[in-house]
N, C-alpha and C positions, 0 to 999 in steps of 0.2 A: 856419706857412709863412713863417718869418723875419719881416721887417719888415711884411709884409702883415697879420700878425695884429693890429697896432696900428690897423688901419682897420676894426675889427669893426663899429662903429656908423655908418660912413659909407655912405649909400645908394648903390646903383649908379646910374650916370648913363650916358647914351649918349655915344658917341665924337663928336669934333668933326664938325660938319656933318650929324650923324645926325638923323632926325626925332624930334620930342618923344615920339611913340608908337613904341616899339620893336617892329618886326615880329617874328613868332614863327618859330622853326625847330625841326625835329626832326632828330636825327642818328642814322642807322642804320649798323651796322658801324662804330661810332664809334672803335674802338681806344682809345688812351690819351687822346684828346680834342684833338688838334692842330687839326683843322678847327673843332671847336666853340669852342675858345679864340679862334681868329682871328676867327670871326664875332661872338663876344661883344665883342671889342675893337673891332670895327667898328660896334657899336651894335645888333646883333641880340639878341633875347631867346630863350634856349634853354628849350624846354619840357621835353624829356627826351631821353635817348640810349639806344640799344640796342647792347650789346656782350656777347658770350658768354664771352670769356676772363676768368678771375678776376683774373689779374695786371693786364691792361690796364684792366679795370673798376676795380680798386683804385686805380690811378693816376688815372683819370678822377675817381673819387669823392673822392679826397684833395684834388685841386686844384680841382674844379668843382662839388662838391656840399656844400661847407661853408657854412652859413648866414652866417658872418661874412666870407666871401670877397667881394671886390669884383666878381668874375666868377663867377656860379654859375647852374646850372639852376633853374628854378622847381619842376619835378618834381611831377606830379600825385599825389594821395594814393592813387589806385588802383593805381599801378605800384610794386612793390617796388624798393628801391634795391639791386639785386643783378644779377650777370651773367645774361644772358638771350639766347637766340638768336632771330633774326627769325621763324623758322617757328613756334616755340612762342609768341611774343608774338602772332602773327596768330591763333593758335587760342585761347589762354587769355584774351586781352583783346580779342576781336573786337568786342564791344559798345562798349567804351570807345573803341577806335580809330575805330569807325564814327561815334560821336558827335562826333569831331573833324573829320569830313568838311568840307572847304572852310573850315576855321578855322585852318589852318596856312599861313603865307606861303611857307615854303621847306622842302623835304625834301632833306637832303643825305645822301650815302652814299659810302663807299669800300669796296665789296665786296672780299673777300680777293683779292689780286692774284697770289698765287703760281701759280695755275693758268694765268695768262695770261703770266707773265713769260718773256722770251726766255732768261733764265738757268735756267729750270726745264725740266721734261719736256714741258710744253705738252700735257697729256693732256686731250682733250675730255670724258673720263669723270670727270675730277677733280670730286669732289662740291662743291668750293668754287665751281666755275663755275656749278653749278646754283642757287646762292643768288640769282642774278639773278631767278629765277622768284618767289621770296619778296619780293624788292625790288619787282618790278612789281605784285604783289598789294597791297603796302603803298601804292604810288602810287595804285592804283585805289581803295583804301579812303579814304585821306586827301584825295586830289585837291587837293594844294597848288597855290598860284599858280605857284610855280617849283620846278623840281627841279634839283639840282646833283650831278653824279656825277664822281668822280675815280678813275683807275685807271692802271696802267702802259700805255705806248704799245703793248705787245704785244697788248693787247685788240683792236687794229685789224687784226691780221694773221689770215690764215686758219688754222684748225685742220684737220688731216686727220681725217675721220670717215667711214669706209667704209660706215657704215650709212645715210648720207644720200644722196639722189639725186645731188647734185653731188660727193659725196665730201669736202666741206669745210663748215666752219661759221665764220662771222665774228661774234663776239659783239657787237662794237660796232655792226655793221649790224643785227643781230638786235634789239638794245636800242633803236636809233633807230627802227626800223620799229614796234616795239611801242608806244613812247611817242608816236609821231607820230599815233596815232589821236585823242589828246586834246590834245597839246602841239605847239607849233612848236619844233622841236629844232635846235640848232646845236652843233657840237663843234669842238674844236681841240686840237692838241698845244702845250702851253705849256712854255717853258723857265723854271723858277721862279727861276733866278738873276737874271732880269730884274726880279724884284720885291724884290731885295735879299737873297735867300737865298744864303749863301755856298757854293753847291753847284750843279753842273751836273746838274739834275734835270728831265728832260723827262717830262711826264705828260699823259695823255689827260683832257680835261675835257669834260663834256657839260652843257649848260644847256637846259632846256625851259621854255617859257612857255605856260600854259594858254590855249588858243585863244579861249575864250569871253570872256577878259578884254581881248583886243586890240581897239583901236578899229577900227571898220569903215571900209573905204575908205582906210586909210592903210597905207603900206608898213611891213613889219615890220622893226624895227631889231635887228640882231644884238647880243646882250648882250656878245659878245666885243669889239665895236667900242667899247663904253662902257668895258670893262676896260682896253683899250689907251689910250684917251683919258685915263683917270684915272691911269695908271701913274706918269707922271713927277711929278705932283702928290703922289701917295702917297709916293714916295721922298723928295721934298723935305720932306714933313711929318715924316719919320722921321730927317732929318738925314743921309741917304745920297745920295751923288753918283752912284752907279751900281753896278756889280757889286762884290761884297765878296769879297776873297781869303780863303783859309783862314787865313793868318797874321793878317790883320786880325780874324778871328773868334775865334781861340783862342790868340794869343800871350801873353795875360795868364795862361794856365793852364800855362805851361812849368814843369816841375819845377825847373830851375836857378834860376828867378826866385823861386819860392814856397817850396820845401822841402816836406816831407811830414810827416804825423802818422799814428799808427795808425788804420786805417779804423774809423769809428764803428759800422758795421753788418756788418763781416766780419772775423772773427778771423784773424790771420795775413797780412792785407793792409795796405797803406799807401795813404793818400789824399793828394791834393794840397791844401795849404793855399791861402789866397788873399789877395793884397795889393791887389786892386782893378783896375778896367778901365784900358785904355791907348788905345783907339781909339773913334771915334764908335759903331761897331757894338757893341762890347763894353759901352759905357755904355748903349746902348739895351737890350741883353739883361739888364744887371745892375740895371736900375731896379726898386726895391721888394724886392730880394733881401737875404738875410742876409749877414753878413760871411763866414761859412764856408759854402761851397757844398756841396750834396749831390751824390752820384753822381760823385765824382772818384776813385773807387777805381782804383788802378793794377793792371795784370796783373802776376803774379809771374813775370817772365821769368828763366830761369836765365842765369848769366853768359855761357855760350857762345851762347845765343840772342840776348842783347843785343848781343854782339860781332858776330854775323852780321848783325843788323839794322843796326848802324852801318856795316858794310861795304856793305850794299845801299843805304843812304841816301847814303853818299859817292859810290858808283858812279853812282847815278841823277842826282845833282847834276852830276857830271863829264860825263856823256853827254847830259844834258838830257832824260832819259826820266822825267820827273815826271808824276804823274797817269796814267801808262801802265802797264798790266800788264807784269810781267817776262816776257821771252821764255822759251820752253822751254829754250833753251840756258843762259840766265842762272839759271833755277830749278835746273837740273841741276848747274850749277857751285857753287851754294850748298847743294846737298843738300836742296832743297825739294820736297816732294810736292804741296803745295798748288798749284792751278791758277791762282788769281787773287790777286795781291798787288801793291799799288801804293804808291809813296811820294808823299805830298802835295806839290804845288807850292805853295810859300808865297805866290806872287804871283798865283795864279788861284783861282777857286772850286774846291772839292774835287770829285772824281768823286762819282757817286751813292752815298749811304750805303746799306750793305746790313746785313742782320741778322747777318753774320759779323764778329765783332770784330777778327779778324786779317786782314781784306781790305785795310786801310789802315795804313800806317806813318806816324808823325809826320814832318814835314818836316825836323826837326833832331835830336830826341831818339830814342835807339834803343828804341822801344817802340810798341805799338799805342795807339789812342786810348781814352780813358775814355768812359763813358756821357755825362758832361757835355759833353765835347768834341764827340761826335756830335750831342748835342742842340743845341749852339751852331751846328753846321753845318746843322741843320734849323730854326734860328731859334726854338727854345723859349727862353722867358725863364728866367733863372737861378733864379727863385723856384719854378718848376715842378719838382716832385719825382717820381721814378719809383719804382714799387713792384714787388715780386715778385723772382724770381731774376734774377741778372745774365745768365746764359747757361743754355742747356740743350742736350742732344744726343741722338743716337740716335732712337728712335721718339718721344720726347717733343717733338721739333722740330715735329711735326704736331699736337701736343696742347696745347702751352704757348706763351705769348708773353712771354718774359722781357724785361728792360729794353732790351737792345740791339735786340731785334726790335721792341719798341714804338716806339722812336725811328725806326728805319728805315722802318717801315710807315706812319708818320703823314704827314698833309698838313702841310707846314711852316706854322706859325701865321702867320708874316709874310705869306706868299702868300695864305693864307686870309683874312686881314684885308683885304688889298688887293682881293681878289675880292668880299668881303662889302661893302665900301664901295661898290664899283662897282654891285653888285646893288641896293643901297639907292637909288643915284642912278637906276638904270634903272627901278625901280618908280615913283619920283617923276615921272620925265620921260616915260615911255612907256605908263603904264597910267592909266585914268581915276581921278580922285581917290577915288571911292567904292570902288574896288577895290584901292587901293594897299596898305593896311595892315590887319592884323587888330588890333583893340584888345584890351587886357588883359581887358576884361569879356566879350568874345566867346569867349575861350578857355575850354574846359571844364576845370575843375580836377581 
């Protein structure tokens, strides 16, 4: 993993201001590991992660399961290091998971969001929606001190379901009701650009605190209040003054500046070379990375397609319609059948990254973005590499999670780190000392 390989013998240490004993978390529906990475950077100790897609798990394992890595899961010996679905894990390893009851400080999870997305069909029968039942069973089994859940804001909207008495179902409300039996639950829609992520990405977050740990007779402090109170200090610690624009995030990856080479992992494609960072955010992302970045493969746009893209980019700059989907009339004038296409505004955070690589055009160059540029907009560090196919289509879109989708579905590591630091502070300040952290000796190997 580039320069990080030279740190093989350096022991992992907690982040600044983290406790000397790192609290333990488990990540379920882990994807490629964005949330786990952020928590590890904040000073949390990852025990294990559950992810069923082979491509996403390969990415997670490559970056966060190597013994020589400065950030890596401890991983128990009883759990194979391979893709696994939550339901199967609950059945096959029931005894081992039960033995971890009340020994995990934090259970995090980002259940698949496609069934809740406003951009999708929002089908209440979507099997991905039913994975919440497995998630709740895991909560009941582990009984962690805290639970943290992230999803698209669409989870807070009602789904039509004629089989129910009300004719509707609200999964966020359903989840909060179920967790409230044992946890004090709060939730909020967070704009992750406020944590330095160069992307307008609003997401639903839920935090639950186990009721038996809360001091009696004292008012319950909302964890989101701690997150907001810590936010400015976190940005300062990262050298960020506020929101980060897309240009500030990816201008060092412009083809005109760097040139290209034959793609090292794709015959017939070219990848962007790299001459180094230009902005504070780029330097933050490039720390510990190798000179040649991974995942910079360019799409093979035909000349007429590149010419069309350049016309669209020029027109959007002239009319000021940046970060905004092209109108139906504009799409028809360019002969486009695609419903959603936007040109990045170089001076503002990007729109929400999606799994479709042609949803966004570069702010200046006539092309779509690379996986690395999307990863930058999601705040993945440059040393983090992605595995599996770049894209997929047809019926495989429901079966595989290629690189572009892994990036799009992830929790931005920078926001995860900020939230992770705040949760550490919350544990220290608002839970009794004897309940604050799980020691390494307490965790079942």
